[in-house]
N, C-alpha and C positions, 0 to 999 in steps of 0.2 A: 492596500493590495491584499487580496485574499491569499490564504496559504494552502498549499496542497502537499500532503505527505505522499511521496511516491513509493509504493510498496515494490518489492523485488520483481514481481512479474512484469512491471512496466519496462524495466531494463532488459529483461529476457526477451520480450516481444520486440523491442527496438533493435536488438542485435542478432536475433535468431536468423538462420537461413530461411528463405521464403518457404512457407509450408505448402504442401500439396493439398491439404485440407482447406476447402474453400472458406469455411467459417474462420479458422485460425488465420488464414491469409488475410481475410478482411480485418480481423482484429489487429494484425501486424500493420496493415496499411493505415488504419485509423490512428493507431498509436504513433506511427511516424508522422502523420499529418498533424496530430495534436502537438507533438514535440517540436516540429518545425514551425507551426503557425500559431499556436495558442499558448505555449509554455511561458512566454515572456509576459503574459498578462497576469501571472501568478508568482508568488514567492514559493518556490519549490524547496522542500526539505526532505531529508532522508534520516536514517539513523545508523549507528554503528552496526546494528543488527542487519540492516539492508546491505551494508558494505560487506559484512561477513558472508551473507548468502550469495551475493553476486560475484564474490571472489572464488566460489567453488565451481567445480566442473572443468570442462575443456579450457585449457590455458588461454588459447586465442580468444575464445568467446568471453571468458572472464575478464581479460584485459580490455576488450571492447566495452563491456558493461562498466568496468571501473573508470574508463576514460569519460563516459557519459556522466558519471556521478561526480567527477572531479569538480570541485568548486561549489557544490551544493551545501547549504547549511545542514549541520547534523544535530539531531535531537539526542540528548544523553539519557541513558537508562539510569534510574534511581531505585532505591528500595521501594518507594511509592509506586513506581511503574511496575515493578515485579509483583507487589501485593495486588494491584489492580488487575494485572494479567491473571493471577491465580483466582481472583474473585470471578473473573469472566469464565474461567474454566469450571469452577465449582458450580456456578449458576447454570451451566449447560449452554452458555452462549457459543461455546466452541467445544468440539469433542476433545478428549484428552490428547489425541495424537496431533492436535493442531495448536500446540503451545506457542509456536512461532507466530501464528496468526493472531493469537490473543496478545502477544507481546507487541506486534505492530499496532493493534488497536489501542492498547494501553499507552503506548508512546504518543500516538496521535491525540488521544483524549487529554492526557496531562499537558500537552503542548498547546491545546486549544486550537488546533488547525481547523480550517473550514471544510476541507475535503480530504478524504483518504482515497487515492486512486489506485485501482487494482484490476487485474483480470482474474483474481481468485474468487470465482463465483460459488465455489463449494463452501467456503467458510466466511469470507469477508463480505462480498457483495451478494449476500444471500437474504432475500426478503423473509424467509422462514425463520432465520436466526436474529434478524434485526430487532425484534421486540425484546428479546432477552438482553441483547447488547444495550439497548436503550434503557432498560430497567436497571441494569448494573451501573451504567454510567450515571444515571440520575441519582441513584442511592448513594453513590460515591461523590456526588456534587459536581459532576462534569456534564458537558453538553456533547452528545454524539455528533461527530462530524458527518457530513454527507459522504456516504461510502458509494463510490461510483466507478465506472469504467471510463476510458477516454471518450467513448461514444457519447456518454452523458454529459461531458464537460467540453463539448466541441463548440457550441454556439450559445448565443444569448437568447 
């Protein structure tokens, strides 16, 4: 079974109040459809860092996000993960203010997941940064997972 690392934004889109923005509302709907209809086709994993991020903010929303994450396998951060995260930042695969995003990718890389699912198109699902991510991953001996949105992982 293929493995999907669920980045923080997935839980945020699943639990957020319906958006008035048509695009965001569509993303929320797609995310809910993937969660209900396709999630069981994959081994879904998160990290302690995802848990930390989804526990922040509005208490009610945080509790809803944490309930969704309950029972999912967690990837552990190591010194190697932190080093790889720093390499991604130094190489310019992520801007310095996106340390958390570099950490998500480093966790996914070292775990060898097949997909990293996110709605973060500024830093993670960003075609302009993908080449640098691929270069750093390859030099470190890792295979870059497919970084995608729920839209892209909906069907065969």
